[in-house]
N, C-alpha and C positions, 0 to 999 in steps of 0.2 A: 616470872621471878625464880631465880637460881642461885647458887652459892656466889657465883662471879659476876651475875648479872640480874639484878632483881625483877626486872621485866623480861619475860621472854620475847621472842622474836619469830617471824616467819621467814624461811629461806628455801630456795628451790630444793627439791627431794631427788636424790639419786640413789638408785638402789639396784645393785647387780649391774652397773653399766646402763642401766634404762634411764631415758630422759623422763622427767616429770609427768608428761601427758602418756608415753608409753605405760610408765608404771601404773598411772591411774586407771588406764584402760584394763590392763592386767588386774588390778585391784577390785575394779568394777564387776569383773566377770565371776571372780572369786566371791566378792560380797553377795552376789544373787543368792548363794548359799543360806544367807540370813533368814530367808522367808521360806526355807525350806525345812519342815518339822522333822523329817527322818535324818537330817543331818544335824539340826541343833535342838537341843532338848527346849521345849518351851519354858519360859521363865514363870514362877508363880510368887504370890505375894507372901509365901511362907519363907522364900529363899533369902539368903544372906544377900544384901546389896552389894555392889562392886563399885568401887571409886578410885579413879585413876588420876595422878596429878605427876608434875614435874617435882624433882628432889629440890624442894624450898619450903623452910619453915616446918619440916617434917615433926618435930617436937609439938608444935603447936597444933597442926592438923591431928596427930593422935590424941592429944588433950581433948579437943573439941569433939572428936570421934566418939572417945569414950564417955563424954557428958550427953552426947546425943543417944548413945546406946543405953544409958541409964534413964534418960528422960522417957525414951519412946520404946525401949524394948527391942528395936530394930537394929540387927546386926550388919557390920558393914566390914567387907574386905578391902582394906586399903593397899593401893600399891603406887610406887612412884618410880620414876627412871631420869637420869640427868637430863637437863633441858635439850642437850646437843643431839639426844637420841629419841626425844618425846615425839615429835611429829611423825617420824617414821614409824615409830612403835605403835602409835595410835592408827596409823594407816593400816598396818599390818593386822591389828586386831579388828578394825572395821572389816576388812576384806575376808578374814576367817571367821568371823561371826563369834569371836570371843566374848564370853560374859563381861558385858560392862554397861552401868547405869548412869553413873553421874561422873564428869570429868572436867579438867580445867580446858579452857580454850582461850586462844589468842585471837583479837579482833581482826588480825591478818589472815586468819585461817577460816572465819566465818563462811564467806561466799563459797570457797571450795568446798568445804565440808556440807554445806547445807544444799548445795547443788548436787553433791553426791550422794544425799538422803542419808547421811551418817549420823546427823544431829536432828533434834526436832524442835519446833517452837514451844514456848511455855506460857503463851498468853491464854491457855485454856484453864489456867489455876489462877483464879483472882486473887488467892491469897499471897502469890508473887509478884504479879503485876501492880499491887497495891503499893508496893515498895517504891514504885517510879517516881511518885510524888517527892519522896526524899533523895533521890539519885541525881547528880549532876546530868545535866541533858546531854552533854557529850558522851556519857558512857551509855545513856539509853540509846542514842543514836548508833553508836559503836556496836550495839549487840542485835541490832536491826537489820534485816536483810529482806528486801523486797517486801517490806510491810509487816514482817513478822519478827517477834522479840524472841531470840534464843537462849536467854540465860537472865542471872543477876550478878552483878558486878561485884567483885571483892578488892579489886586492885586498879588504880589508874596513876598515872603519872606525866610528865611533860619534860621536853627539853628546855634546859634553863640557860641564861646567858650569867656565867660566874666570873667574879673579878678577885684579885689580890689587892686588898685595901692598902696595904703597907706599900706595894709597888706603885698603886695610883698616888699616893700621897708623895712618894719619892720623886716622882715625875713632875710635882707641881699641881696635880688635878684635884679639886675637892669634892668632885662627883664623878661617878662612872659614865661612860658614853651612852647618849640616848640615841643615836644614829648610827649605822655603819661607817658612815663617813666619820664621824666622830671616833669610832674604833681605830680607823687608819690614821687621824691626827694624833690620838694619843700614844698609838703604839708606835709612831714614827719618833715622837719625843722620847720615848723611853728607849728606843734602839740607839738615838743619838748620846743618850746620857748613860749608856752602857747597863741599864738596868736589867735588859733581858734581850737577846739576839733575835729571838723570835716572839713578841709579846702575845701574840693571839695563837691558841692552840685549836687546830681543828683536826679531828679524826676522820680521814678518808678512805680507809682500807675498807676492801670488798668485805664487808661481813655484814650480818644483819641489822646492826645499828646504822648502815649508811644512809638508809633512806629518811630516816629522823633527823639526821644532821642536815641532808639537803631541804627536808620538807620545812624545818624550822626558817632556814634562812629564804626559801622561795616565800613562805606564807608572809614573813616579815617585810618583804618587798612588794606584797599585795599581788604576788603571782600564784599561779597553780599549774599543776600538772595535766589536769583534766577538767573538762566543764561538768555542768550540772547533768549532762547527758552522758557523761563517761567518754568522751570524745578527747583525744589528746589535743591539748594546746600549749603543752611546755614548749614549744618551739617557737611560740608567738613571741615578737620583740616586747611588747608592751604588757600582757596580761599573764605571760607564760613564766618559764623559769631563767630566761636569757640573763636578765639583771643580775640574778641572784648568783649565777655560775660565774659571770663576767667579774663579780665583786671577789669571788674565791681565787679566780685566775689572776686578777691583778694584786690581789695580798700575797700571792706565792711569787709570782714571776716579775711584777713591776715593783710593788713597795716593799717585798721581802719581810713582811711582818709575820707569815705564817711560813713554816718549815717546808721545803719541797717533799721532805720525808712524810709529809702528811698522808700521801697515799698508801704508806704502808703503815699508818699508826691506827690501832683499833681503838676502841673505847676505853678498855682496860689500861691499855699503854698511856693513853691521853690523861686518865685520871692520875695514875702514879707521876707522871710528868709535872701536872698541876700541884699534886701534893709536895712534891720535892722542890717546888719553887722555882720551877724553870720558865714559867709563863706568869702573865699579868691577866689575861682573858681567856675565857674557855667556853665552848658550848658542851654540856655535860648534862645528863639525866639529873633532874632536880634532887631526886633523892640521895645522889652522891655527896650533897652538902654534910649529911650526916658523917660520913667517913672523912671527909677533907678538913672538918672541924672537930675530930677526935686525936688529942695529942698522943695518946698510943699508935695511932695508923698515919698521921700526917705531920709533917714537919711545917706546914703553914696553917696549922690549926689557929683558929681565932681570928685569922686573916682573910678567909674566903667569905665572901658576900654573894648575894644575888642581885642582880637588877633586872629591870624588865628588859625583854628581847629588844636589841637595837632595832630602829626603823629603817627601811630602804627608803629612797626617794618615792614620795606619794604611797608610802607603806604604813605598817602599824606596829604595834608592840605584838601581834600574834606569835604563837607558837605552835608545835606540832603536839599532840598528845596521844597516849595510847593506854589500853586498858586490858584487862582479863576478866572472864567471867566463869561460873558455874554452868555447864550446861548438861542436857538429857540426850542420851542417845535415841535413835529413831527406834532401835529395836526394843528399848524399854517402853516407849510411848505406845507401843501396840497393846501392852497388857495394861488395862486401867489400874488395877489394884497396885501393881508393881510400880507404875508411872506417878501414882499418888504417894507413895512412900519414898520415892527418888525426889519428887517435887518437895516433899517435907524437909528433906536432906539438904536440898538446895536452899531452901528458906533457913534452916539453922547455921549455913555458912554464909550465904549471901545477904540473907534479911536480918531478921532479929532471931535472936536466942534467949528466951526467958525475958523477953521485952526490951533488949539490948542489942546494939549493933557488936556483939562480943567479938566475932572472927575477925572483923577489920580492925577492929582497936588492938587487939593482941597482934595482930602482923606490923601494925604501926609502932607499936611499943617496943616489940621484940627485934624486929629488923628494919624498921624506917620506911617500911611499903606503905606508901599512900593510899587514900580510900577515895570511893565515889558517892558516899551517902554524906551529905551536907549538915546532917545533926552532929556528927563528930566533930566538926570544927567549934562547936560551942563546948564540947567536953573539957574541963578544966585541966584533965592529966593529959589529955592532946596537947592543948596549948602549951601547957609547961614543958613539955617534951620537944615541941617545936622550938621554942625560944632559946633551948641550950644550943642548937647548932645553926638556926636560920631566922630570918626576918618574918613573922607570920602573916604580916600584912602584904609584903610583897608575894609571896606564895600564894595567897587568896586571890590577889589581884591578877597574877600570870595566869592562874588556873582559869579564871572566867575567859581568857584568851586563848585557850588550847583547842586547837582545830584537829578534826578529824582527818587522816590522810586519805587524799582523794584519789589513791591508786589501789585501793583494796578491792581486788577482783579475783576471779577463780584463775587468771593468768598471770597474776601477780608475781609469784616464784620466777616465772620464765623472763618476765621483763626486767625483774629487778637486776638480774645479771647482767643484761644487755645495758641497762641505764646506769649503773655503777661504773662499769667498764667505760662509757662514752663520758662520763663526769671525770673520771681519772685521766683519759687521754687529753680532755681539754687542760686539766690543771697541769699536766707535763707539758704541755705545749704542743701536742702532736696534731690537735686540730683546734678549731675555732670553738667557742661556746656554742656558736649558731649551728656549726655543722654537727657537734656532738648532740645537741638537742632534738636536731631534725633525724638525726639516726634513731634516738630514743624514741620518737614519736612514730617514725614509721615501724619499728618494733611493736609498740603498743597497738598501734591500728591493725597490724597484721594478725597478731593475737587475739585481738577483741574480735575481727572478723571471723576467725576460726572457732570462736567460742559457741 
């Protein structure tokens, strides 16, 4: 979550001209100093804890920390950096053995950080894992790597299918599309009536959001990038991503319902285009409904609704979800007393504080950031807040069909660059969807073999 994009993302890390693998090898060598007491002063339970986040909801975090200090007497040194610099900053801190106890983690980084030995599992603390009964299973799955749980969730969301109800009515339709074929039909009708030149908005720019846009369409076509064993199947005609990419290519090049400029359109630009009234349909993170239906921020306020994700042939209304969690560093886990205090801090933010899921509720009411704890859906204030900008029932229905990305692996960042470029090449007509996905699959397989 950050000021321009509530949910953070993983991307490839380039530092000083080094590729991701070269940099991580260098970082690992430097990180060996973590276990050398003559270089790093051992932490003690009496020390102030150190908490690091990206620059989001800073005032809410500070207020909640103040309450923690008052309640427990445990002091916390809080730091934050912009999302764009967060991942690189954390890797540098890990490598240098900087004091660091609790931190925010993206689900996309979990395999890499766990494999590097930078973060530690938390299942040794029963007072943390007891919250799993209240947490959406998708979130628990996303915090788990190789059978170990690495934190407590505080934020989750999914890719939503949004539509402009006024444009839909003007085109003569009384219900939004339920399938991707219907998206084409309704969009062509809008083009013919001059309602919108490009009724469907897709953001296909090479940025960290791209994998979510792709995954939502792939999953709704009943496809996958990888199988249960992590092997590439994206290139498979039936159970891979071919049908999804073919739909996008046809939407741009054949039906012309999606602008060819989509390959240069990022998520934020897409949001602004929908709020300006330029499109009838869009894939956007669900939390964007709050901005889109705010008269102070959007010309289409009151008109933007959410529908279930359209289905592909033999597909479903499935979409992709993501989540963020509070984690503990491996360095901290080595000291029992300090680990216990850090676990209490994680509980204060990711579990209950004074018997309530206070932090998640504050984040939602303050910034519209959704949560992964089911009891909050029954909270009267939360329900009232939702109804101001969205259909609460649709939100819950779609949430149950949110799926974890199936490409989260230590080599995700490297592969993601190749995959995004391949999809863009197909959209531009430079290669066929089959050839693009064959290239993407070969890249995945090569990287996996080197891991």
